[in-house]
N, C-alpha and C positions, 0 to 999 in steps of 0.2 A: 756133768759135762751139757746135760738138757737143760737143765737151772742156768748155767753160762750164756744156754743161744735164747731163752727166756730172757735172761735179761738185755743182750745187747736191740733183742727185738724191740721192747718195752724202751727202753732206750731210747731206741730209732724212731718210735711210732711216737715219741714227746716229741723229741724234735720236729718233726715235722709237724705235728699238730700247733708248738710252741710257733714256727717259721709260718705259719699261717692266720693264728691269730694274732701275732703282735707284728713281727717282721714285716709282712706285706702290707703294715697300716699305717707307717710312719706314728711319729709323735703324736701325742695331744693333751696337754695342759687339762688337769684335774680330771678327765676320761677314762673310765675302765677301757681298757684294751679293745674290749670282747665290742664294745659301742660304735668303735668304729668302723667295725664292719657293714653296719647297718646304713652307713653316712652312704649319698649317693655319690658317683665320680668326682661331679662337677664341685664336691666340697673341697676336693684337693689342689695342688697347684700344679703338679705332674702325675701323670700316669707313664710308668714304665712296664713293659715285659721281659720277664727272664726268658732264659732259654729254653725252660718250657712250657713259654707260651700263656705263663700264671700273670697277673697284673700286681705289681707294686705300686701301691698310692701313696703320694710326696707330701706332705707337707698340711696335711687338714688345717681348713680356716675357715669354714663356711658349720654352720647349724646345721639340725637336720631338718630344717625348714627352709633352707638356702641362706639367712641371714650369713651376712656377713661379722667375726666375731673377731673384732681388733685386740680382744686379748691374746687371745689365740693366734695370730700373726702375730702380733710383738713374740710373743713364747716360742713362735716357728723360728721365727728372725735370731732371738737368742738361741737357741740352742739345732743353729740352720746346720752347723759343723758334724755334727753328730750324724747324721741322716747318710747311709751307703746307696749309692750312687750307680744303675750300671753306665750310662753314658754319661760323661760330663756334661754335655748340651745341655740336656733336660737339667742338671744342677742351676747351669744357668739360668735357664727358662725360669723354675721354679723364683729363682733366688728373687728376678726380673717382678715378675708377677707379685711376689710378695712386699717387695719396697713400694710397688706401685700404691699397694694399698695404702701399706705405712705411711708413703709421703701426703696420700691423701687425706689419711688419720691425723699425722703430725701439723700440715695444712689447717687445720680445722682447729684442734687445740693450742696452737701457736696465737689464736687470736683470742682466745680464755687467759686470763691470768687465776692462778693461785689467790684465790681471798683470805686464805690463811693457812699457816705452817700444814705439811703436809706429815702424817703421823709413815713412820718408815715401818711402823710396827705393824698394820693390817693396809698397806698402801697397796694395789694394786699394780698391775703391770701398766696399765693404760695412764694409770696417776705419773708411775715413777720415772716414765718416758719425758712426760711435764719438766722434768728436773732441766737445769744446766747439765747441758755435755753427760746425760745420761742416756742410750741408746738401750734398743731390746737384750744385746747380751751381757751388759750388766743390771739390768734393772732385771733380769732372768737370777743374775748370781745375786743379787739382792734378796730376792722371795727362797730361791733354793736356800741361801745363808741365814736367813731367817727361819727357815724349818727346819736346819740342823741343830742351830744356837741357842734357840729362845728368841725371846726378844731383846731386841736392844735397849739396853741400860740406860744409857744418854748415846746423843748423836754421834759424838767422837768415835762411838763406837764402828759406826758404819765403813771408817778406813781401814776394818778388818776385809770385809769384800774386797776379793781380788779386782782388779779395775777401778778401783779408789784410791788412789793418791790424795797428799795433801790440795794439788791444785783443784782436782775435783771437787774436794770436798770446800774448799772454800767457796767454788762456786756453788755449791747444793743449801751450806748451813743455813742459813737465813732463811730457807725455804721447808726447813725439814723439822721436826720432832721426834721425839719419841716418848710417846703413853702409851698406857693401854690399850687394846685397840676396842 
C-alpha cells in the first residue's frame, strides 16, 4: 500500500515537472525543451496565463539574443495546430503575429530565384518554402518525412509526403533534386 502511494506521488510529481518543462513553453525546432525556459518572453508570439496564474508561452520565434529566426517562424506555422490554447483570441493573435513575420520573409525571398535545383534531402524550411505552392505546413511535413524515412531516392518520392499531390509535384519538379546532402 505504501509503495502504491509512493508510485502515485512520483507519477504526479513527474506530470507537474513535465508540464513545467515542456507544455508551458511551446514547440521549438531542433531545440531542447529546457532551452525554451531561458528565452525571454519577447521570443514568443503570445503569453497566456492558466487558472493558477502560470505563464504559458506560445510559438517561440526569436533566438536568445532577440533576433528573428525565420526557420522557427516557418516551423511554428507548420505545427501551429498542435498548440493548445486557453483563449481562442490568443490563438488568432499568435497566428497573425507569425504570419506577419512570414509574409515579410516571403516577400524578400520572392525577389530571389533559385539558382539551381534545391536538394530536398537537406533543404532547410526557409529554402523549401521558396518552392511553388509549398507553405510552412507542407515544408515541415517534408522535413518530418525525411527524418522518418531517410533520404529521398528520387524526386518522385516526394509525392509520398502528405500534401504533395501530382499537381504540386508538377509545379516543383523542375526546382528540386534528390542528391546526397
